C-alpha positions as CSV (number, residue, x, y, z in Angstrom):
1,M,29.5,-19.1,21.7
2,N,28.5,-15.9,23.8
3,A,24.9,-13.3,23.7
4,G,27.0,-11.5,21.5
5,G,28.2,-14.5,19.4
6,R,24.5,-15.9,19.2
7,Q,23.1,-12.5,17.7
8,S,25.3,-12.9,15.3
9,E,25.1,-16.1,13.9
10,L,21.0,-15.0,13.9
11,R,21.2,-12.2,11.8
12,R,24.2,-14.2,9.4
13,K,21.6,-16.8,9.3
14,L,18.6,-14.4,8.4
15,H,20.0,-12.9,5.7
16,G,20.8,-16.5,3.6
17,L,16.9,-17.1,3.9
18,G,16.9,-14.0,1.5
19,F,16.1,-10.7,4.2
20,D,18.3,-8.6,2.6
21,E,17.7,-6.8,6.2
22,V,18.2,-7.9,8.9
23,R,18.0,-5.1,12.3
24,F,17.0,-5.6,16.3
25,A,15.5,-3.5,18.5
26,R,14.8,-3.3,22.3
27,V,10.6,-3.2,23.7
28,D,10.7,-0.2,26.1
29,G,7.9,1.3,26.7
30,L,5.1,2.0,24.1
31,A,5.8,1.0,20.5
32,P,7.0,4.3,18.3
33,G,4.7,6.1,16.6
34,A,2.0,4.8,18.9
35,E,0.9,8.4,19.9
36,A,0.8,9.1,16.5
37,L,-1.3,6.6,15.4
38,R,-3.6,7.1,18.2
39,A,-4.1,10.9,17.0
40,W,-4.2,9.6,13.3
41,L,-7.1,7.7,14.0
42,A,-8.6,9.9,16.2
43,A,-8.3,12.8,13.3
44,G,-10.4,10.0,11.4
45,L,-7.4,9.9,8.5
46,H,-8.1,6.1,8.4
47,A,-11.5,5.9,6.8
48,D,-13.5,3.5,7.1
49,M,-10.6,0.8,8.1
50,A,-12.0,0.2,12.0
51,W,-9.6,-2.8,12.3
52,M,-6.6,-0.1,12.7
53,E,-8.9,1.0,15.5
54,R,-9.6,-2.6,16.9
55,T,-5.6,-3.0,16.8
56,A,-4.1,0.5,18.6
57,E,-3.7,-0.6,21.4
58,K,-1.8,-3.8,20.7
59,R,0.1,-2.0,18.1
60,A,0.9,0.6,20.8
61,Q,2.1,-2.0,23.3
62,P,4.1,-5.4,21.9
63,E,3.2,-7.3,25.6
64,L,-0.3,-6.7,24.7
65,V,0.5,-8.8,21.4
66,L,3.6,-11.4,23.1
67,P,3.5,-11.5,26.9
68,G,7.4,-11.0,28.2
69,A,8.2,-9.7,24.9
70,Q,12.1,-7.9,24.4
71,S,12.7,-7.5,21.3
72,V,11.9,-7.1,18.0
73,I,13.8,-8.2,14.8
74,L,13.1,-6.5,12.1
75,L,13.6,-7.9,8.8
76,G,13.2,-6.4,5.0
77,V,12.8,-7.8,1.5
78,N,14.1,-5.5,-1.8
79,Y,11.4,-6.0,-3.7
80,W,12.4,-3.4,-6.5
81,R,12.7,-4.6,-10.3
82,D,13.2,-2.2,-13.6
83,E,11.1,-4.1,-15.8
84,G,7.3,-4.9,-16.1
85,Q,6.7,-2.0,-15.0
86,K,7.9,0.1,-18.0
87,A,4.4,0.4,-19.9
88,K,4.9,0.3,-23.6
89,D,2.6,2.6,-24.2
90,A,1.3,5.5,-22.0
91,A,-2.5,4.0,-21.9
92,R,-1.4,0.5,-20.6
93,P,-2.4,0.8,-16.8
94,V,0.0,0.8,-13.8
95,W,-0.2,-1.6,-11.3
96,A,1.6,-0.8,-8.0
97,R,5.5,-3.1,-7.7
98,Y,4.5,-5.2,-5.0
99,A,1.2,-6.8,-6.9
100,L,3.5,-7.3,-9.9
101,H,4.6,-10.8,-7.6
102,D,2.5,-13.3,-6.0
103,D,1.6,-12.3,-3.0
104,Y,4.1,-12.0,-0.7
105,H,2.3,-12.3,2.4
106,D,2.3,-15.7,1.5
107,T,5.9,-16.0,-0.1
108,L,7.5,-14.2,2.6
109,K,5.7,-16.5,5.4
110,A,8.3,-19.3,4.0
111,G,11.7,-17.4,5.5
112,L,9.5,-16.1,8.3
113,V,8.7,-19.8,9.7
114,A,12.9,-20.5,8.8
115,A,13.5,-17.8,10.7
116,G,11.6,-19.2,13.6
117,K,13.3,-22.4,13.1
118,A,16.7,-20.5,13.4
119,I,15.9,-18.8,16.3
120,E,14.9,-22.1,18.6
121,E,18.6,-23.9,17.3
122,V,20.5,-20.6,17.4
123,F,18.7,-19.5,21.0
124,D,17.2,-22.7,22.5
125,A,14.8,-21.2,22.4
126,G,10.9,-22.5,22.0
127,S,7.6,-21.6,20.0
128,A,6.4,-19.4,22.2
129,D,9.2,-17.1,22.2
130,Y,8.6,-15.6,19.4
131,R,5.3,-14.3,17.3
132,Y,6.1,-12.9,13.6
133,Y,3.7,-10.8,10.9
134,V,4.6,-9.8,7.6
135,D,2.3,-6.5,7.8
136,T,-0.6,-8.0,8.7
137,G,0.1,-7.9,13.0
138,P,-0.9,-5.5,15.1
139,V,3.4,-4.2,15.0
140,L,4.0,-0.4,14.3
141,E,7.1,-2.0,11.9
142,R,7.7,1.2,10.1
143,G,8.5,2.8,13.6
144,W,10.4,-0.4,14.5
145,A,12.3,-0.5,11.3
146,A,13.3,3.2,12.1
147,R,13.9,2.5,15.8
148,A,17.0,-0.4,14.7
149,G,18.5,2.0,12.3
150,L,17.1,-0.1,8.6
151,G,16.2,3.6,7.6
152,F,14.1,6.6,8.1
153,I,10.4,7.8,7.9
154,G,9.9,9.6,4.5
155,K,7.2,12.9,4.0
156,N,5.2,10.1,2.6
157,T,5.4,7.9,5.5
158,M,7.4,5.1,4.3
159,L,10.7,3.4,6.1
160,I,13.1,4.9,3.1
161,S,16.3,2.8,3.4
162,R,19.5,4.2,2.7
163,R,20.7,1.3,0.9
164,F,17.2,0.5,-1.1
165,G,15.5,3.4,-1.5
166,N,11.1,2.7,-0.3
167,W,11.8,-0.7,-2.1
168,L,11.5,-2.8,1.2
169,F,9.0,-5.2,1.9
170,L,8.5,-5.3,5.7
171,A,8.7,-7.9,8.3
172,S,9.1,-8.3,12.3
173,I,9.5,-11.3,14.7
174,L,8.3,-10.0,18.2
175,T,10.4,-11.8,20.9
176,R,11.3,-12.7,24.6
177,L,14.2,-12.8,23.7
178,D,16.7,-9.9,25.5
179,L,18.8,-8.7,21.9
180,T,21.1,-6.5,22.0
181,P,19.6,-3.8,20.4
182,D,21.0,-1.6,16.5
183,A,21.6,2.2,16.7
184,P,19.0,4.1,14.3
185,L,20.7,6.2,11.6
186,K,20.9,9.4,14.2
187,K,21.2,8.4,17.9
188,S,18.6,11.4,18.5
189,I,15.8,10.0,16.2
190,E,15.2,7.3,19.8
191,R,14.6,10.3,22.2
192,Q,13.3,13.2,19.8
193,K,9.8,15.7,21.3
194,P,7.4,15.6,19.9
195,E,7.7,11.4,18.5
196,N,7.4,11.9,15.3
197,A,10.1,15.2,14.8
198,H,11.9,12.5,13.3
199,V,10.0,11.9,10.0
200,G,11.9,13.3,6.7
201,L,15.6,12.9,9.1
202,L,16.8,12.2,6.0
203,C,14.8,14.8,3.4
204,G,15.9,18.0,3.4
205,K,13.5,20.7,2.2
206,C,12.4,18.2,-0.7
207,T,8.6,17.8,-1.0
208,R,8.4,15.6,-4.3
209,C,6.1,13.3,-2.7
210,M,4.3,15.7,-0.9
211,D,3.9,17.9,-4.2
212,E,3.3,14.5,-6.5
213,C,0.8,13.6,-4.8
214,P,-2.4,14.2,-7.7
215,T,-5.0,13.9,-5.0
216,G,-3.5,15.4,-2.2
217,A,-3.4,12.6,-0.1
218,L,-0.6,13.8,2.5
219,P,-1.0,17.8,3.4
220,Q,1.4,17.6,5.7
221,P,4.6,15.8,6.0
222,G,4.4,12.3,7.4
223,V,0.6,12.7,7.0
224,L,-1.6,10.4,5.0
225,D,-5.0,11.1,4.6
226,A,-6.0,8.1,3.7
227,R,-9.1,9.3,2.2
228,R,-8.0,11.0,-0.3
229,C,-5.0,8.0,-1.9
230,I,-5.0,6.1,-4.6
231,S,-4.1,3.4,-2.5
232,Y,-6.8,3.0,-0.3
233,Q,-9.5,4.1,-2.9
234,T,-8.4,1.4,-5.4
235,I,-7.2,-1.7,-2.8
236,E,-9.1,-0.7,0.7
237,N,-12.2,0.8,-0.2
238,R,-14.9,-1.9,-1.9
239,G,-17.5,0.6,-2.5
240,I,-17.9,4.0,-4.6
241,I,-14.6,6.0,-5.6
242,P,-15.7,9.8,-5.0
243,R,-16.3,11.1,-8.6
244,E,-13.8,14.4,-7.5
245,L,-10.8,11.9,-7.0
246,R,-11.1,9.7,-10.2
247,P,-9.3,12.0,-12.4
248,G,-6.5,12.0,-10.6
249,I,-6.1,7.9,-10.1
250,G,-4.9,8.8,-14.3
251,T,-3.9,5.1,-15.5
252,R,-3.3,3.7,-12.0
253,I,-5.4,0.1,-11.4
254,Y,-4.4,-0.8,-8.2
255,G,-2.5,0.5,-5.5
256,C,0.1,3.5,-6.1
257,D,4.0,4.2,-6.0
258,I,3.8,7.8,-7.2
259,C,5.3,9.4,-3.5
260,L,7.4,6.4,-3.4
261,E,8.5,7.0,-7.4
262,V,9.5,10.5,-7.1
263,C,11.8,9.9,-4.1
264,P,15.2,11.2,-4.4
265,W,16.8,7.7,-2.2
266,N,15.5,5.8,-5.0
267,R,18.9,6.2,-6.6
268,F,20.3,4.0,-4.4
269,A,17.6,1.3,-5.5
270,R,19.1,-2.3,-6.4
271,T,17.4,-5.2,-8.3
272,A,15.8,-7.7,-6.0
273,R,17.3,-11.0,-5.6
274,S,13.9,-12.7,-5.2
275,V,15.1,-15.2,-3.2
276,L,11.5,-15.1,-0.8
277,L,9.7,-13.6,-3.7
278,A,8.1,-14.5,-7.3
279,A,7.6,-12.2,-9.6
280,R,4.8,-12.0,-12.2
281,G,5.5,-9.2,-14.5
282,E,3.4,-10.4,-17.5
283,I,0.4,-8.8,-15.3
284,A,2.2,-5.3,-15.9
285,E,1.0,-6.6,-20.0
286,L,-2.9,-7.0,-19.8
287,S,-4.1,-4.0,-21.2
288,L,-7.2,-2.4,-20.4
289,S,-9.6,-3.8,-22.2
290,E,-8.7,-6.8,-21.4
291,L,-8.8,-6.0,-17.8
292,L,-12.9,-4.3,-19.0
293,E,-13.6,-7.7,-20.1
294,L,-12.4,-10.0,-16.8
295,T,-14.8,-13.1,-16.3
296,P,-14.9,-14.2,-12.7
297,A,-12.9,-17.9,-14.6
298,R,-10.7,-15.5,-16.4
299,F,-10.0,-13.2,-13.6
300,A,-9.7,-16.3,-10.9
301,G,-7.0,-18.1,-13.3
302,V,-5.0,-14.7,-14.0
303,F,-4.5,-13.5,-10.3
304,R,-4.2,-16.6,-8.6
305,G,-2.3,-16.5,-5.8
306,T,-1.5,-13.0,-5.8
307,A,-2.4,-9.9,-3.6
308,I,-4.5,-7.8,-6.0
309,K,-7.5,-11.1,-5.9
310,R,-8.0,-9.6,-2.5
311,V,-10.1,-6.6,-4.3
312,K,-12.0,-9.4,-6.3
313,L,-13.1,-9.2,-9.6
314,A,-16.0,-6.5,-8.8
315,G,-13.2,-4.4,-7.3
316,L,-10.9,-4.7,-10.0
317,L,-13.7,-4.3,-13.2
318,R,-14.6,-0.6,-11.0
319,N,-10.6,0.5,-10.9
320,A,-10.5,-0.3,-15.0
321,C,-13.7,1.4,-15.2
322,V,-12.0,4.7,-13.7
323,V,-8.6,4.4,-15.5
324,A,-10.9,3.8,-18.9
325,G,-12.6,7.1,-18.0
326,N,-9.6,8.8,-17.6
327,S,-7.5,6.9,-21.2
328,G,-9.5,9.3,-23.7
329,D,-9.6,5.9,-25.7
330,T,-13.0,6.1,-27.4
331,G,-12.3,2.1,-28.6
332,L,-13.3,1.4,-25.1
333,L,-17.0,2.7,-25.0
334,E,-17.9,-0.4,-26.4
335,P,-17.1,-2.7,-23.8
336,L,-17.5,0.0,-20.5
337,A,-21.6,-0.1,-22.1
338,R,-21.6,-3.4,-21.7
339,L,-19.9,-3.4,-18.0
340,A,-23.0,-0.1,-17.2
341,G,-25.3,-3.2,-17.3
342,H,-23.6,-5.4,-15.1
343,A,-24.9,-7.1,-12.3
344,L,-23.9,-5.0,-9.7
345,P,-23.8,-1.4,-8.8
346,V,-20.6,-0.6,-7.8
347,V,-19.2,-1.3,-11.5
348,R,-22.5,-0.3,-13.3
349,A,-21.7,3.3,-11.2
350,H,-18.1,3.5,-12.5
351,A,-19.1,2.0,-15.9
352,V,-21.5,5.2,-16.5
353,W,-19.3,7.7,-15.3
354,A,-16.7,6.4,-17.8
355,V,-18.6,6.5,-20.9
356,F,-20.3,10.3,-19.6
357,R,-16.4,11.0,-19.5
358,L,-15.5,9.1,-23.0
359,A,-18.6,10.2,-25.0
360,G,-19.9,13.6,-23.6
361,A,-23.6,14.1,-22.6
362,A,-25.4,13.7,-25.5
363,K,-23.9,10.8,-27.1
364,A,-23.7,8.8,-23.6
365,K,-26.7,9.6,-23.1
366,E,-27.9,7.4,-26.4
367,I,-24.9,4.4,-25.6
368,L,-27.0,3.9,-22.1
369,A,-30.7,4.6,-22.8
370,V,-31.4,1.3,-22.0
371,A,-29.3,0.9,-19.5
372,H,-30.4,4.1,-18.0
373,A,-34.2,3.6,-18.8
374,V,-33.8,-0.2,-16.5
375,E,-31.2,0.9,-13.6
376,T,-32.8,1.3,-9.9
377,D,-29.8,1.6,-7.9
378,A,-29.8,4.7,-5.9
379,A,-26.0,4.6,-6.7
380,V,-25.6,4.4,-10.3
381,L,-29.2,6.7,-10.7
382,E,-26.7,9.6,-9.1
383,E,-24.2,8.9,-11.6
384,Y,-26.5,9.2,-14.5
385,G,-28.5,12.4,-12.6
386,A,-24.6,14.1,-12.1
387,A,-23.4,13.6,-15.7
388,L,-26.7,15.4,-16.3
389,N,-26.2,17.9,-14.6
390,V,-22.5,19.0,-13.0
391,Q,-19.6,19.4,-15.3
392,H,-17.2,17.0,-14.6
393,P,-13.8,17.5,-13.4
394,T,-11.0,17.3,-15.3
395,S,-7.7,18.5,-13.2
396,N,-6.6,17.3,-9.9
397,V,-8.5,17.6,-7.2
398,Q,-7.7,20.4,-4.8
399,R,-6.3,19.3,-1.5
400,P,-7.8,19.4,1.4
401,S,-9.0,22.6,3.2
402,T,-7.8,22.0,6.8
403,E,-4.6,20.3,7.3
404,P,-4.3,17.8,9.7
405,T,-2.4,18.1,13.0
406,T,-1.4,14.2,13.7
407,N,1.9,12.6,12.1
408,Y,1.1,8.8,10.8
């Protein structure tokens, strides 16, 4: 079998393992998106995600990850499921769709292990000739995926597929094999200058993702300000969520899909095969009152094996307090008052905010009198002070007054 036949056989095998998209790109100089990443980091738009800085050069230069790398295999797994996300009532907490599965990092890894065996079998390669990642390694997956024609980078910074919309998990395999690259959606995407001129390649004049973001996290096409992003604030940020952003979080308890959901390209979305996924739709049925009452044992049992576990109980309780404060449901005041006495300040601070937001200053002072009297943490005391002296924001926060000039 010649090289072309082997590559076709590998593509067939990888599709058979459950990967919905299999594309190939050639390593040639800096990774696509490398300069944009550097500028994004320099502008501080990555918030406190210091690991992005530490791995920046490896992301820019694949040979620093796998010496002798010649190609990148891009793999996509569709995770669209219509059921399980439609809330039965407007107050039910909303979860990012990807979270309603067993942790995809774990389930896709099984497919990547099998993919590695397929590479060895088809090309008579060794295990040292490739290295695979499920979006946790130093690889600019979206840039490589766009170069390989898997999709294009939208104004929401996401990889948008003409076949699956915004709903693809991405994985990548760096390899020393010299594979024939697939063409990008438009040939000009590969060498356009400036580097990110291809952002929004097939978006036309549409700016729905930017317009609908309630916290103004997309100030320019292809620019994400992580500091204002709901996904960052509810997952990556382990501390206090800025007060001015909390109203915009609405009912989103873990992550956010708004800039994905509003995209017109989702008309091509199709139900996932789920060969490499395990749905956990029951999580979407949890009520806000249940979440506010979570104990360590209950948290461990409900979220075992999911990506949600990474925020830990404290993070989820914090998020639940914010959602409760935005719910308008005064029936949640009792569990919130209890959380105002929680052992961890990060939980107490957001519980205090939620009680004042739901009950108003006079009643909240009465409800929280005991908790306030014994409070010693500066961050929590600041919440009390802000609630008693500053009018609560009741509408979405304003967009940044200055616009970053970088794309990532």
